[in-house]
N, C-alpha and C positions, 0 to 999 in steps of 0.2 A: 348487399344484394337487395335487402328490403327497400332501401332508399331508391336504388336504381329502378326497381320495379314499380314502386308506387308514386314516386315524385318526379323522376326525370322524364322530360318530354323527348321520347325517341320516335314519335309517331310520324315525323316528317311534315313538310309544308301542306300536303293534301289531306291531312287528317281532319275529321270533323271537330267542331268546337267542343262537342261532348267528350270526345277522346282526350282532348287537350286540357280539359277542365281540371283545375287544381294541380297542374303540373308546371314545372319550371325547366328552363334550358339547362343543359349539363354545364357545371361550373368550369371555368378555365382561369389560369393564372395570368394576370396582366403582364404584358411585355416590359412594363416599367419596373416590375419587381425582380431584383437580381438576388438570387439565392447562392451565388458562388463567390462573392467578394469577402475576403477575410477581414477587411477593415470595418465592414458593417456587421461583423459576426454572422455572416451567411443569412442576411435578411432577417435578423433578429427582430427589428422594429415591426416588420410586417407580420412575423410569426406571433409576436406579442398581441398585436391588434386582433388578429384572427382568433387566437386561442382564448384570450381573456374576454373577448366579446361573447364567445360561446359559453364560457364559465359564468359570465355575468347573466346571460340569458337563462341558464340553468338556475342561478340564484333567484331570479325573478319568479320562475316556476315554483320554486320552493315556497316563496312568500304566498303564492296563489293556491297552494296545495289544498288547504282547508276549504277555501272558497269554491274551487272546482269540484271538490268532493261533495259538497252540499248541493251543487247544481246538477250533478251527474245522476241519471237514472240508475237504479240498483243493478240492472242488467249490464250496464256499461262500466260499472266500477272496477271490475277485474282488469279491463283494458287500461284504465287510468293508472291503476296500481302497477301494472306491467310497464307502462310508459315511464313512471317515476323510478322504478327499481332498475330497469334495463337501459334507460336513455339519460334521464336527468341526473341520476346519481353518478354516472360514469364520466360526465363532462370534465370534471377537474382532473380525472386520471389521464386525459389526453395530453396534459402538460408533459408528462415524462417522455413519451415517444417523440413528440413534436420538438421539444428542446434538446433531446438527446443528440440529434444530428449536429447541432451547434457545438455542443460539448465535445463530440467526437472529432470535430475539425479544428476547434479553437486552439488546442494544445498539440504540439508535434510529439506524439508518443513514440513514433518510430525512431526519431532522432535519439530519443532517450535510450531505447534498446541498443542502438548502435554504439552510443557512448559507454553504456554499461559493459558491452562486450569487450571493450578495450581496457577494462580495469583488471589489474593483477590482484587476485584474491588469495593466492597461496603465499601470503607474506609471513615473515617470521617475527615481526615485532608489532606491538600495539601502536596504532597511528593516532595522532591527535588532530589531524586535519582531514576533513571530509573530502569526498571526490567531486570533480568538476561537474559531473552529470547532474548533481543536486542543484548547483547554481544555475545551470542551463534550464532545468525544469522550473525553478522558482522564477526565472526571467520570463518564461512562457506564461506563468500564472500572473505575473505583474502586467504583462502585455494584455492578457485576457481581461484583467481587472480594469485597465485603462480603457479598453474598447467598450467594456460594459458601461463605463461612465459616459463615454461618447454617445452611445446609443440612447442612454437614459436622458440625454439632453434633447433628443428628438421625440421620444415617446417614454412615458413613465413606465418603469419596470417594477411591478408590484413585488413585495417581499417574497411571496411563495414562488414566483418565477425565478428571482435571483437565487433563492435557496435550491431550487431544482437544478439550475445551471451549475452552481458550485458543487452540489452533491454529485452530479454526473461527472464533472471534470476531475474531482478528487478521487472518486471511485475508480475511474478509468486510469488515472495516474498510479494509484496504489496497486491496481491489478497489473499494470505494466511493470511496476517495480518487482513484484513477485515473479512475473514472467522473466524479467531480466536476471533475477537471482537463480531462477530455475535453469537458465542457459549456461551457468558457470560450470566449467569442467573440473577445475581444481580449487579447493578452498581449505584454508587452515582455520584453527580457532581464532587466530588474530584477524583473519579475513572476515569471519562471521561477526566479530566485534566491530569491524569497520563498517559492515552493512548496518549494524545497529546505530553507529555513530552517524552515518549518512541519513538514515531515516529520522533520527531525532532532530538533526539539523533541518531537514525538510519540514517536519511538523512545527518546529519552533518558529520558523519564518512564515510558514503557511498560516498559522494561527493569527499572525498580525495582519494578514490580507483579508481574512473572512471571519465573520461572527458565527458561522455555522458550527454548532457543537451538538453532539460529539462529532469528531472528524470521521466521515464515512470510511468504512473498511480499514480503520487503523489496526484493529486486532488481526485482520486478515494478513497484514504484512508482518506484524510483530510475532504472531504465532508461527508463521513460516520460518522466520529467522531463528527463533528459539528452538525449533524442531531439530536444528543441527546438533544440539547437545543431548538428544535423547538416546537412551540405550536401545539395544535390539528389541527387547520385550515391549518397551514403551512405544517404540516406533510402530510395532504391529497394531497396537491399540490406537495410535494416532491415525494410521491409515484407515481403520474402520470408522473412527469418529469424525474424520474431517473430509466429508464428501465434497466440500466446496472447492477443493484443489483439483486441478486436472491430473490425469494419469501421468502426464509428462512431468508435472511439478513434483508429484510424489515419488516418481521413479528417480528423479534427480536427487532427492533427499537420501534415498537408499544408496544410490551409486556413489555420490560425492561425499555425503556426510558420514555415512556408516561404512562406506567402501573400504577405507583404510584399516578399520579395526573390527571387522567381522569376516568370518570365513565364507567361502563360495556357497556352501549349502544354506547358510543362514540368509545370505543375500537373495538366493533363488526363492527361498520360502517367502520373503517379504515381497519380492516382485510378483510372485504368484498371488499373494494376498491382494495386491493392487489390481491384477488382472481379474480376480474373482468378483470384485465389486462392480455391480452393474450400475455405472454412474449415470444419473440423469444429465442430459446435455444442458449446460448452463449458458 
């Protein structure tokens, strides 16, 4: 709002030069920039040029900070301080929302949920072979890695950008895995062991594709899978301590995991504990 008010020229062609002084036309995206093509990772090259130019500009302002501070009259110093704390310092934080859209579209998370829905989890024997959805997901990551390499031949992708992209993609994949496990209607101990096998296979292959460590949200998945083995009392404590899971994900733990070996009253008590928690929207 502040930029719109103080910098953008909305005065129209008949405005006086004084009104238009120090103002610029409203920015618009060139028609040559395509943000919808998957093979260019949704305009990643252009997003990198735009974002990293801004980050670079902020870095130059950091170098000039002491110099500007000595030049500035005392009365204006609070404004300079505000500019640095509210504008300059936040430039690098723009990477996360700008590159998030690339990560959200680069991997087909929906396909993964559909494949997971087709898996039989109420098995009676320990499996030694992981499920197909893991291989499909890893193929998606390989494709993403290859496209990232293609884009980097057009424009250099700095390490912080690469890290943000990988972090987003892995985090979204791990969140999707938990969502897939929370959709399961029937599950045995052996089925839960198969989930662990699937996730270990995913991690092992993923670690060969990226240098990012630790793997983001790894504990988010592992903790959810292990919660299957909790007793009724432990589950109540788990519900109170783990606000990061959605109500649906916690409800599934109670119904599917504990469902078979707790009575109706105990189940209702745990479901009430989930309802009682005023969860912040994530």
